[in-house]
N, C-alpha and C positions, 0 to 999 in steps of 0.2 A: 077292837074287834078286826079280824083280819078282812080283806074283800073275800065275797064269794068267788069259789073257784070253779063253777059251772061254766063249761064252754071253753074255758082257757086250756091251751094246749102248750106243752112243756118241751124245750128246745134247748140242748147243751150246745154253747158256741164258744170256742176257743176257752175251753174249761170252766165256764160260767153257767149257770142254769137260768134260764129265763122262761116267763108265762106270756104267753101271747094269744090273741084273738083278733079275728077279721070280723067287722061288722058293717052295716048299711047305715049311716045317719045321714038323714037330711038327703037321702038320694045320692051319697057319696060314699063309695068303698074306704074304709079307714082300718088302718092296723095300728094296734094299741098293744106296746109291749112294756114289761116292767120285769125287774129281776125278783128272782123267786124268794132269796133271802131276806131282804129288808122289808120292815113294815114301814109303810109311809116314804117310800122311794121315789124318785123323779120318773113319771112315765113318758115314754116317746110314743108319739101319737103322728102317724103318716099317712096323709092323704092318698090313696092309690087310684089308679085307672080302671076302667072297668073290668079288663082282662088281667088277671093277676096271677103269679106263680110263688112257689113255696121259698125260691130263691130270693125273692125279695125280703124275706123276713131276716135272713141274715145280711142281707145287702145294708137294710135299715138298723140294724144293731151297728154294724161297721161304721156307718156313715153317722150315727149318733156318738158312738165312741171318739171319733175323730175330731168331731165337732162342738163338744163341750157338754153332752149328755152324762149327767151323773146319775146313774141309777140307784146308787146306795145312799144319796143325801135327799132330803124331802126339797120340793120346789117346785114351780110352776111346771107344766107339762112342756117337754121339749116336742116342737113340732116342726114337721117339714113334710115336702110333696114330693112324690114321683112324677118327673118331667123328663122327657127326652131319654129315656132309659138310664136315668141316674136320680139320685136324691138330692134335693136342693132344701136348703133353709126356706121356711115359709116367709119370711119377710123379703126374701129376695125376688 
């Protein structure tokens, strides 16, 4: 069964369609992005600061694609953080 679609927004970035949602979990802003087409694709989860902008969505997609996020393959969520005006892997 596909995940529920309520609340997700759609964005086309570099000719690929993604679904994304910004949510507040545990008092932290979080951005969740997944490719629209595959079922059980890898999810990108980014921790964001208090003040967020729409540009962070496309920046997170570009960062994930450059650092090993595979939205068409299943796997553990790809996690990153927004620090000092750029994204960094969560482990760093």
